[in-house]
N, C-alpha and C positions, 0 to 999 in steps of 0.2 A: 517446455510447456506448464502451464500452473496448476493439472491436478499432482505434476509428481512435488512441485513445491508444499501443496497444500499437504500430499501422504504424508511428505516429508515432515512436516513441522508438527501434524496430529501424531507421527513416530517419536520425533525428538520427546514430546510431549510424554506420552505415555511408556517410553526406552528409557528416559534419563531423568529428568523433572521431577517422578514421582519414589525411583529408587535413588537409595546413596550412589550406586556405580552404576554406568551404565550398561543395560541389559538389551543388546545390541538384537536378540531375538525378539525383545515384545518389539522395540522399535521399527523391526521388518517387517513383522506380521503387523503391526494396524495399518504404518504404511504402505502394505498393499490392498490393504482391506481397506481402508480408506478411499485409495485411488480408484480403486474397482467401483465402490460406490458414487465416484464423481459422472462415472462416464456415465450414467444414464442423464445427470444434470446437460453434458455436454450433445448428448442425441438430441434432449429438448429445444436446446438454446441453437441447434446448430444453424438456422436460417438466419439470427440472430447476432450468434457473434460474430465479431470483425477477427480475431485475432485466431491464428490456425489453433484447432484442437482435433485430437484423435480420429472423432465421426466426420471430420474435415477431410482427414488427409488419408484415412481409409475405407469410411465409409460405417452404417451402423451396425451391419452385422458381422462384421470384422471387429469394428469396436468391442460387440457384446462378445466376441471370442474372447479377446483378451481382457476383456471385465471378468469373465468366467476364472481363465487362466493366472489370473491374479491370485483368485480366490482359493484357488486350489493349490497354489506356491504357497498361498499363506498357512492355509489348513496341515498342509504335508508339514513345513518348518515347525507350526504348534505341534502338530504329534511327537514331535523329534524330542521337542521343549521344554512344555506347559506341561501341568499335572491334569490328570483323566478331566478332571470336572471343567476346567478352562478347556481345556481340547474339544469334550462334547460341546459345551456349551458354542463355542468358537465354529465346529464343524458344522451344529445345526443353524447357524445365523448364515452363515456360506451358502447352506443348501438354500436355505428361503431369499439371500440374497439372488445369488444365481436363480432361478427361477424368475424373480421379479425382476432382473438385469434380460430375461428373457421375454419380457411384456413390454419391454420399455418400446416407444415408437415416441414420434417429435409430435404427435396428436391425443397423449395422453391427456386426463386431465388434472390441471393444476395440485387438488390433493396429491394425486397419486406420488409427483415428486417431493414435494411440500411435508405431508405426513407420511405417507408410505417408505419410501424410501430413507427418508429423511431419519425414520424412527430406526431402521437399519442401524445405524453408529452405535446404538445403543444396546441394542440385542442381545449382545454377547455378554453385556454387563448384566441385563436383567434376565437373561437364561441360568445366568453360574449361580446368581441368587436360587434361582427356584430348583436348581437340581441339586 
């Protein structure tokens, strides 16, 4: 499915291109986090998408649960691999993302996705600078 490819590409960029050696945990944390954030867009586009997506396959509620599980796994991996500041930045970002995922439905205004959900991608970095 397309979301796993997008998550993988983000993970590779974050875990491989910016480090001299592959940092598998950065790659995995990023891939899981980004994949979870793509699910709300698939919920929004469920009626328009011609390809099979997770919400089409398992429904909106299970898709939201799946996204939250991905964020939890990402946070657990970060606890065991990242420094304290990075862990807290990701944890806060994941908690906010979970709340937004729970609020996701097909009829949300366009800005909910294009501004609010989309900004969650940069939230860990912004919080890291603030902490």
